N, C-alpha and C positions, 0 to 999 in steps of 0.2 A: 472759434477757438482752434488754436493750432494743435496738431497731433504731436505726440512725443516722438522725437527722432534721435535722441541721444547726442544732441549737438555738443560741441566743445564748450567748456566752461571758460568764460572770459574773466580774467583777473587783472587787477590794477595794482601798481606799486608807486607810492609817492616818495620822492627823494629830491635831491638838488642836483644841479649840473656837476657839482664837484664829485658826486658819486660815479659819474660817467667818465672820469679822467682815467686813461689807461695807466698813468704813472702811479696811481694810488693802489695800495694793496687790495682795497675793497672795490676797485673799479668794476663797473658793469659794462659789458660790451653790447652795443645796440645793433640790432639787425644782423647779428652773426651768432653762430654756434661755435663753441660753447658760450654761454652768457657771461662768463668771467666772474660769477658770483663766488665770493670767498667766504664760506661759513665761519671761518676762524676770525674774520674781521667783524662779524656781527656781535651785537651786545649779548653778553651772557645773562643779563638780568631782565630780559624781555618777558612779556606776558606768558608765553609758552616756552621760554628758554631760548637759547641761541639758535637763530635761524633767519631765513629770508621770508619776510612777511608781505602778504598781498591781501586784497579784498575784492569782493564781487561788486563793490559800490565805487563808481568813479568819483563821486563827491567826497567820499571818505578818503580816498587816495589824494585828492586835491587838497583837502584839509591837512593831511599829514605832510605833504610837500611844502605847503605854506608854513606849517609849524616848524619844520626843519630850517627853513630860511630864517624865520624869526629867531630861532635858537642860535643859529650861526651869527646873526647880526648882533645878538646881545653880548657876545664875547668882546673882549677888549680890542681886538683888531677889526678894522673895517672889512666887511664881506660884501662882495657883489654877486653872491650866489643867486641862481635862478631856480624857481620851483619847477619840477618836472614830474609828469605822470607817465608811467610806462604801462603798456598793455601787452598781455600775452594770452593766447587761447590754448588751454590744456585739454587734451583728449580725456574724456571721462573714463574711458577704459584704462588709460594709463594711470589715472588717479586710483582707480579701483584695484590696481595691481600693487599699490603701496601699502605699507603697514600704517594704518591711520588710527588716531585717537580723536573722537568727535564729542564735543559738548554742544548739545542743542539749546541749552540755556544755562543760567548761573546756579541752578539748584544742584544738590548732591556734592560731588567731589570737585566741582569747578574751582571754588575759592581755595581749598587746600592745595590744588595743583598750581594755581597761579601764585600763591604765597611761596610754594616750594621753588618755582622757577624764578620769581622775582628776587629771591634770596641768593641767587647765583649758585645754587646747588648743582651737582653733577647732572649731565643730561638724563632726561626721563627715559625710562626703559619699560619694556613689557615684562610682565611677570611670567615668563615662560622659561623653558629649559635653556633656550638659546640666549635669552635676556637681551634681545636686540632693541635698539633704539627705535622709537616711532619715526617713520619717514616724514609724516605730516601730522599737524594738529589743526583742527578746525573748531571754531567756536565764536562766542560773542566777544566784543571789545569792552574792557572795563574802564571805569574811572577808578584807578587803582587805589588811591588813598582812602576813598570813601566806600570801597567795595560795592560799587554799583555798576551796572552795565549801561552801555549807550544803546538806546533803542534803535533798531534797524541798522546796526553796524555789525560787521562780521570780519573775521580774519582767517586766512589760511597760511600756516607757517610751514616752510620747507626746512627740514633739519638734517638731512643726510645727502651725501653725494648721489645716491640712488634717486632721491626725490628731485634733485636739481636736474637730473638727466631728462626728465619729462618736460622741462620748461623750454619751449621753443625760442626762437629769436625774439628779443624784446623790441617793441616799437614805441617811440615817443608819440603820445597822443595829445599832450598839452604841455605848454611851457609858459612861463610868466617872467616878466622882467620888472622887478625882482620876484613878484608873487603872481600866481595865477589868480585872475579875478573872476 
């Protein structure tokens, strides 16, 4: 059994090669800092609100990348997009310095929070005097319409410029043509 040593947390992000184009407003820069992630280009109606989403599970990121390719292909114009999985390692101490909201399961306030965010409401905020926005949110992944969670799936969403600052240079770890197999 390995001893605890506070290793970095490895996270993955599934997307398409179109997301990596520097000409797009939401382009992601690979292998360089800053990453080029534009939070304003992220969906406002995502599970935990507008943010950049990652997971600790490579297979989950691969699934999401393939899902994005299929979604692009279903549009009326032909798409030759490739599925891409990005990897980055985040220092746990940097994560600990952020203002975080954590859901360990779907019980309690998880579903009201997801419904609030999916409705496109204003960004979630802490109930403090400063009323600052959560930097990151961590929790399970849902099958939204059915209000069920996906077993062994997780997500970490980055919601503020402060949170994006802890993301190091992104690396492509898998690519598919057009899908990752």
